[in-house]
N, C-alpha and C positions, 0 to 999 in steps of 0.2 A: 661491719663496724666502721668501715671507711665513710659510709653515709652518715653515721652518728657523729663522727668527728666533724664532717662538713656542717652538720646542723649546729654543733657546739660553736663553730666559728661564726655562724650567723648570729647566735646569741651574743657572743662577745662584741661583734660589730654594733649590735643594738644596745650595748651597755649592760647586758644581763650576764650573770655568771655562766661561763661557757660549758654547758652540759647539753648533749644531744641524745635523742633516743628514737628507736623505731621498733614497731611490732611487725614480725614477719611470720607468715605461714606458707609453707611449700614454695619458698623463694618469692612470694608476693608480699610487698609492703602493704600492710593493712592500715597503718597509722604511723605518723612521725611527729616529732615535736622537739622543741628546744625550750630552755628556761624562759618564762615570760612573767615572772613574779612581779617585776617592776612595771613593765608596760601594761599588764592586765590589772594591776593593783589587786593581785590575787595570791595570797600566800600558798595556795595549793597548786599553782601553775608551774610545777616542776616539769622538766622535760618528760619524765616518765608518765606523769599524769596526763599531760597534753597528748602524748602518743597513745596511751590507753584509751582516752576519750575518743580520739579520732578512729582508732581501730574498732571500738565498740559501735560507733555510728556506722562505720563501713559494713560491718557484718550484721548489724541490727540486733545485737545482743551484748549485754555487759559481761558475759562470760566468753573467754577467748581460749578455749582448749586447743591444744596442738600448736600453740604459738611460741615463738621465742622473742624475748625483749632484749634488744641490744642497747646498752647505755654506756656512755663514756666514763662515768664515775659511779662507784658503789652507791646504790640507793640508800636514802635515809629511812627512818622508821615509817613515816607516812607512806612513802612510795613502796616500801616492802609490804606493808599491809594491803595496799591497792593491788599489788602484783598477786598476792595470795587470793584476794577476793575475786580478781578477774580470771583466776584459774590459768594463769600463764604456766606453760609447761617448763620452760627453760629460760634462765636469765644469763646473759653474757655481759660482763662489764669490763671496762678497761682498767682504770686505776682505783686503788682503795681510797677511801675517805676516812682517815684516822680519827677525826673528831666526831663525825655523825654517821658513819657508815653502819648500816644495820644488818648487813649480810655476814660480815666476818671481822670487822674492825672494832667498832665501839660496842656492838652486840651482835647476836646471831638470830635474828627473828625468823629467818627461813628454816631454822632448825627447831623452832618451837614445836614441841610435841602435841600441844593442845589444838593446833590449827587442823582443819579438816581437809587441807590440800597441801601437797608437797611440791616444791619448786626445785628442780635441779639447777645448779649454777656453776659458772666457770668464770674465772677472772684472768686478767693479764693481757687481753687482746688489745693491742695498740696502747698499752698502759703508759709508756713513756710519752707518747704524743698527747694523750689525754691529760696526764699530770702536768706537762709543760704548758698546755693551754691555760689551765687553772693558775699555775704559778705566775706566768707572764701577765695574765689578766689582773691579778691582785698586786703584782709589782707595779704595774702602770697606774693603778688607782691610789697607791700610797705616795 
């Protein structure tokens, strides 16, 4: 999660919302990313999506079984869907996102019984630091 925080800090320096993510299997980083929505002019360029794309290219498959996705902030609905489709085994995130978090805050998409894949998840790792990055970023922009 320390690496995800570092990636979030890179996003903030670039003027992007500070979220960082990485996909790991057996202690090997397969893909990493930070928010690039503004710089890429791409509404789907969330940190999680960037990391999932990089990991899929690394292994040569869009499915990523046996992997853990670490992300600083609770994923949104788009990212939660991509996590399920990529067959991520485990999600670990720092802080909750009360407005649009789709894991346990605004809704619980990973608990949706109609999906054909289950993702285990854990929250709270570096939560204070992840939340502070977001709060400070938006304070400076206002």
